[in-house]
Every structure is written in C-alpha cells, then in structure tokens.
N, C-alpha and C positions, 0 to 999 in steps of 0.2 A: 335376483342378485347378479350383478355383472362381475365376471371373474375371468382372469387370464388362464389359458390352458397351460399347465406345466407338465412336461413329459419327463419320464425318468424318475428314479427314487429321490426323495428329498427328506431330510431330517428336520425336526423342529428347529434345531439350532441353525441348520443351513437356511431354512426359510427366513428366520429372523435376521440372519446376517445379510441376506439379499435385501430384505425389507429396510434394514437400517443403514445400508451402504450409502455414503454421501452425507450423513448427518454430522460430519466433522467431529465425531467422538463425543458429542455432547452428553450422551448417556452411557458411554461404554464403561465407565468406572464401575457401574453397578453390575456389569456382566462378569466381572472377575477376570477380564482379559488382561494379559500381561503388557501393560503400557508402561514404558520407562518413565519413572518419576524421579527427578534429581534429588539427591540427598539434601534435606533441609529446604526443599522448595515450598513447603507449607508455611514457612515463616521467614520470608526475605527480610533483610535489614530495613529498618525505617529510613526513609530518605528525607530530603528537604521539603519544605512546605510546597505543595503542588499549586501551580497557577493554572495549569491546563488539565483537562479531563480526557482529551482525545486527540488523535492525530489522523489527518487525512494526507496520505502520501501519494502525490502524483508522480509515479515512476515513469520517466521518459525513456522507455526501453529502447536501447540502441545508441543513445547518446545524442542530445540535441546540440545544434550549433549555437555557441554563445554569441557569435557575431550576428546571427540572424534572429536572435530573440531579445536578450536583455543586456547585451554589451556591443551595440553596433559601432562599426569603425568606418564611416563613410570616407574619411580623409585618407584611408589606406589605399584607396583606389580599386579599380575593377577586379584586379586579381585577388582581392580579399573580400570585398563586400558584394561583388557581382552586381546583379540588377537591383538588389535591396539597398539602395544608396541614399534613401531619404528618411532617416529616423524621425520619429515624431515626439513632441514634448508630451509629458504626462501632467497630471494635476498636481505634481510636486515640482516646484521650480528647480531647474538644473538637471532633472533626470529625463533622459530620452531613451526610448526603446524602439524596436523594429516597427516599421510603418504598417505591417500587417497585423498589429496588435492594438487597434484603436480602443477597444473596450477595456483591456487591461491598463491602457494608458490612463483611463479615467478612474482606476482603482489603486493607483500607485501609493496613495496615502495609507493603504491597508497592508502593504507588504514592503519588505526590504530585500534588496538585491545583493548577493555576495558575488562579486566579480573576480575573486581571487582564489577560488577553489582549486586545489591541486593535489595530485598524488603521483603523477608521472607514469602511470600505467596505461597501456593502449590495448590490452586484452579485455574483451567483454567480461569474461568470467571472473578474472582477478579483480578488475576494477569494480564490478558490481559487489563483490564480496567486501572489498575495502570500504566502499561508500556506505553499504548497508549494515556492516558490523562494526566498523571503526578499527578493525584489527587487520594486520598483515597476515597473509597465508602462512601457516606454520607457527604462529605465535604459541608458545607453550605446548606445541605438538597437538593442538586442539582445533576442531572446526567450531568457530564461535557462532552463536545465534544472531540473527538480524534484529533490528530494533523492534519489529512487530512481535517476534517471539519473546523477547525480553519483556515487553509491555504485557503480553499475555501471561507471563509468569508473575509479574508484580501486581497486575491489575485484574487478573483473570479468576478462574474457578477456585484456585487455592486461597484467594483473598475474599471469597464470598460473592463473586460476580454472579448476578442474577439476570443478566440480559437474555433476551430470547434468541439472539443470533450470536455466533461464536465471537470471542473477544478479539481475534485477529482474522479479519476477513479480507479476501482479495477479489476485486472486480477486474476482469471476469475470467482471465486466464492466468495460469501459474507463471511466475517470473522465470523459472527454469534455468537459472544460471548457477545456482548452488543450493545446498540444503539449508533452507531458511531457519529451521529449528536448531541446527548444529548439534552440539552435545546435549542440549536440553531434551532431545528425543521427540518421538512422534506426537506426543501429547500437545506439543507447542507449535506444530506445523500449522500454516494458515488454512482456513476454510476457503477454498476456491469455488466461486459460484458457478463458473461456466455460463453458458447462455448469452443472451444479448438483451439488455434492459430496454432497448429501443423496439423490440418486437412487441406485438399485441399482448403476448403472455411471456413474461420473463421466466424461462425454464431454468430455475436455480437447482443445481445438483443436490438431490436429497430432500428438497422442499417442494419444488414444483416440477413435475415430470411433463415433458413435451407430449401433448396429445392424451394425457391422463386426467380425467375430470375428478373432482372430489368424490363423486359417487363411485367411480371405478376404484379409487383408492380405498374407500370404505369396503367395497366388494372384495378387494384383495385381502383386507384385514379379516373379513368374515371367512374367506377361504382358508386363510392361515389357521384360524381357530378350528375349523373342521378337520385339519390335519393334525391337530394337537392331541393325538391319542395317548402319547406317553405322559404329557403333562396332566391329562385328566385322570390317568391311572395312578398318579402320585400326588394327590392333594396335600397341601401343606408343606411340600418340599421347599426348603429355603432357596435352593438353586433356581427352581422354576419360578418361585415368587420374585426373585431378582430379575429374571427374564421378563416376567409380566410387567414389573415396574418400568423396565427399560422400554418395553413396547409402548406403554402409556406415554412416556416422555417423547419417544420418537413421533408418535402420532399427534401429540400436542404441538410439535414443530410443523409436521407436514400439513395439518389441517387447522392449526390454531394461530396464535399471534405472530409467530415467526413468518409464516406464509404471508400475512398481511403486510409486514414490513416491505416485502419485495414486490408488492403490487403497486406499480407506479400509476395505475389508472385512478388511484385515490388523489393524485395531484392534479391541479388545474391545468388544462391544455395550454393556457397562456404561459404558465411558468415552464412547462416542458419545452415549449417553443423557445423561450429565452435561453434555456440551457443548450438547445440544439438537438434536433431529432436525429441523432446518430449515437453510436455505441459510447463514445467518450462523453458527450454531453449528458446522456442519461445515466452514465456511471457516476458523474459528478453529482447529479440529483440523488442517486441511490446512496452515495456516500453521505450526503447530508442527512438523509432519512436514518441511516444507521447510527451516526453519532448522536443524532437527536434522541435516539432511543437507547443511548447508553453504551454503544459499542466503542471500546477505547482505541482501537487501531484498525484503520481501513486503508488498504492500498488500492489505488487505481492503476493497474498495469496498462500503460498506454504505448503500444508498439507503433512502429513505422518511422523511427527516427535514425535508423542506420543507413544513411543516405550516401552510399558510395558513388552512385550514378544519378545523374539528372536531379541533383539536390534541389535546385530552385523550382523545378516543376512540382516536386513534392511539397515544398514549403508553401506554394500558392494554394494548396488544398489543406494541408495540415495546420498551418498557423491560424487561419481564420476559425477553424474548428476548435482548436485549443483556446483561442481568444474568447470565444463565446462561452464555452463550458466553464473555464476557470474563472473568468470575470464574474459570471453569474453566480458561481459557487461562493466567491468571496462576498458578493453583495447579499446573497440570500442568507448566508451565515450571519452577516452583520445585522440584517433586518430582523432576524429571529433571536438576536441576543446570544448567538452561539459562537461568534468569532473570538470573543475574549477567552473562551475556554477550549477552543479547538485550534491546534496547530495545523497549518497547511504547509506542506513541504514539497516543493517542486524541484526535481533534479533528475539527472540521468547518471549513468556510471562514469561518464566523461563528456568532454565537448567534442568538437570536430575540427579538423585541420583548418586554421585560418586562411591559408592560401588555397584557393580553389584549384581543383585539378580539371583543367579544361580539356586536356588531351584525351584521345581514345584510350580505353573504352569508357572512361569516366564521364566525359561530356558534361563537365560542370559539377563534379561530385566533391564530397568532402570526406576525408578519412577519419580514423579514431584519433583522439587527442586528449591525453590526460595531464598535460603540463599546465593547462589553464582552462577553467570552465566556470559556469555559473550555477548558483542555486538561488532559489527564491523562498523566503520564509514569511509567513503571515500568522497572526492570531496566537492565542494561547500564551501570551506574554511577550511575543516578538513584536517590536515596534514596527510601524509602517513608515514609509516615506524616507528611507535611508538607503545609502549605498555603502557597502563594506568592501574595502580593498579596491584594487585597480589592476587592469592588465596594461601592457605596453601599447604603443600606437597601432600595432598590427594584431593585437590579441594573441601574441605568440608566447609571451612570458608573463608571469606575475610581476607587476611593478611595485605594488604596495600591499603589505599586510597579507601574506599567504594564509589561507585557511585550509587546514588539512581535515579530512573527514572526522577524526576523533574529536576535534574541537567542536564541530557542528553537532555531532551526536551527543556530546557531553551537555551542550546547551539544551537540547531536546529533552534529555533525561531529567535534568534539573527542573525544568519547567513542569514536567510530569510528576515531580516529587520522588523520583528515583535517584538514589545516590550513585553517581557514576564511579565513585571510588569505593563503593560498597562491594561486598562479596557476591559472586554469581555462583549459585549452587551447581555442582556437577557430580556425576556418578563416580568419578575417580577420586573425589575428596581432595582435589588440588586447591591451593589458595589462588583463586581466580577473581579478578575484579570485573565489574560490569564493563568498564572502559579502561584502556591504557591512558597515560597522560597525553596531553595535546601533542607534544613531541615534535620531532623533525625540525627543530629550530624555531617553531612558531611561538608567538607570545602566549602566555598561559591562558588567556581568555580573550581571543581576538574578536569575539562577538559581544563583548560587554556593552558596547554602545547601542545594541539593538534589543537587549533583554532587560 
C-alpha cells in the first residue's frame, strides 16, 4: 500500500476534513456541519416556463474594451480606435466587429450584441457586484448573491440536483471581487476548480490532485481506515455512520464519474486544437462538458483585460485567443444540440476608456469605463444576429436604448425559469426579491427584441 507519512497527532475527524477539503461541500450536509441554509430555501417560488437549462458565463475579468471587440469606431480616428481601424463584416448583414475576431464574425448569427450597457461605475469591485448581482451596493442593507449562486439555489441540491459536479462551478480561479454567495451563505459559494485544463492532467481541487495517482489516493483511504480506532470501537454509532456515508460520497467524486468529467483527454485532439491549446480555450471546452452533463451554471473567469498600459499589444495576443475559444464553443454547442438550452453570456464589469491614453506611462492604454460598454448573449432563448442599443460616434455615451444590469439579469432569470420578481430567501426573514426592477429610467424590457 502506498501511503503518505503524516506526522503529529491526528483525529479521525481531522483526517476526514483533510480528505474532503475541496469537494465543494457536496457531501457536507451529512456531516452535521453548521452550513447556513436560508429560511425557505428548500422551496423557492415557481417561476416562468424555463427555456434554458444552463448558463456559461465568460467573465472578462478586468473589463474588455468595447471599441476593440464588438463596437468598433473606425471613423472616430486614431485617438479612439488606435491601430485596430479595420472592422470586419460578420455573417449577418450590417454587423461589423473587430478585425481580430474573424471566427466570431462567422458565428454572429448565433449571438446578439448589446452595445448600450451602462451603470456609470469605474471601480472594479463595485462594478463587478452590480453586473453580477443586478443590485447596487447597500440595497436593503444586504450583500446580494450573484447569478451563479441564485441559480445554485433554484436549480441545485435543494431542488433534487443529481449532477456529479457542483451546480455552480468556476473555471479556474476565483473572481475575487466580492462574496459571490452574498447573504445566501457558504453553501452557495462556487466550486473553484483551480488548475489548468490545458495541462496533461487537469489538477482539479478536491477531485484530481497534482502528482497523486488513483492508486495513491486509494492508499490514503486505506491509511485513514487504519487510524479509525474510535470508529471501530463504536460500531453502529449514528454519527460515525454519517461520516462513513460522507467518505463514500467523497471518494465517488475523487475516483468516480466526477473525475471523468474533468478528463479532457477523452476529447479528440482535433477538437481541442479548434478550441485553442491554452487555458481559456480548454476552459471553454471544459464548460461545454459540464453543461452537457447537467451542471446549470459555469463561469469561465478570463483575466487579462485590465489593460491600463500597452493595451494594443495585449489585444494582439488576447483577442485571437478569445476568438478561437468562444467561436468554437458556440459552434460546438450548436453542433451538439446544446445551444438552444444553454445561455452563453460574455461580459466584463465595464468597458474601457474610448479615448486612448498615448502618454507616458500608459503608452497606448485604456482606463476603466462604466458609462458605456458591451455584452454578448447567445443561446438558451436569446436570438442571434441582432444588435441592441447603440453608443455615440466615439463610444463615449449611450446613444440609444440604455441597458442596465438588472434588465439583462432579469432576462437571464426568466429564460432559466426563475421569477425575477419572486422572493429570494434570506436568514433575516426580509421581503427580498430576486431582482429589482429594471429601473434607472430604462424601458421595462429593453431586451424583448432578442428573447
């Protein structure tokens, strides 16, 4: 038997807690640990008829430039478009996007572009909170949960979810801007995989340990049993029986079906190349595998877009990478019949300053910009081939049909069958709705044309 050497005293409970760390709380309820469960969470209100089963959120961490992605402004001149001055037509007449996104240009019939997103906030933390929760900081004195946590509540374990991976999964690093679960509590935090799916072995936290073979994992389990003197001395104890059930569940994840989900070697090399052999491309492929197996909410946390300095140098690398991964994701979902039931949501917390900062020390950088930015929506009931709203000639102001984050999130919830005006359970027993009204002077349903 292969076993790790453990020094110092260790209790059975301590050994189990080490063993189970990282399994995202899938079996913790059986342990009797005190996990906060919101009042009434077991029976959320019924919502509208669902058209979507899952969401893949491509979170552009740091804020992507709208002018250099889906709202190009070549006529604004060098101080606004910089060297990216030749936008290309898409497969939908009249829609043009950045010249570095040729693959996405051929998929435009599958997505709609919102060119009038706005909230006016230029702080990462506050803007991320607003875009992902739909609430302003301080609303009702609460920290609200993000969309993934709400979906985990309404579509997760309390509702009979039987998936082998957690219902709210983040690839591959935590977003880190705010508490995603908000007042719902730790039970609804995302499972963050860690690791890199482009590596030969995707070391998923709690499922696949770097450098630890299946045989070694089994050896660890056997070692744990040899330490179980207290449990052996108390046969039939309800508490230890619960611990044993939890151990079985944890190892079913570590050595069973859940582990197989994260094994990208099961995919054809040709398809992996289409997605791009990098962390983002393989995260897109991983997201498809997860929703294909019933996971209702997957976030791809895609950093690298906070381009204060040398913005265009970064875009020359990042945009082709994004183009390949995202375009293949849309095509792959469509080919497998999954796009109709899977929402793909591309957005960051804000855009970037339309006017380029050429001076030192920025050397062609773009700052934070919350007055006007883009989002892209596909699948799950969102129509393709449309543009919602418009920015002005320089991309500095919303010129037509402002779309505030609550309006966008309300549409996502409705398509998932979650009533945005329904109650959101909370420990305080307050009357809290899933979403506020669209508000801020926006029309009641600015996205009606694309859903």
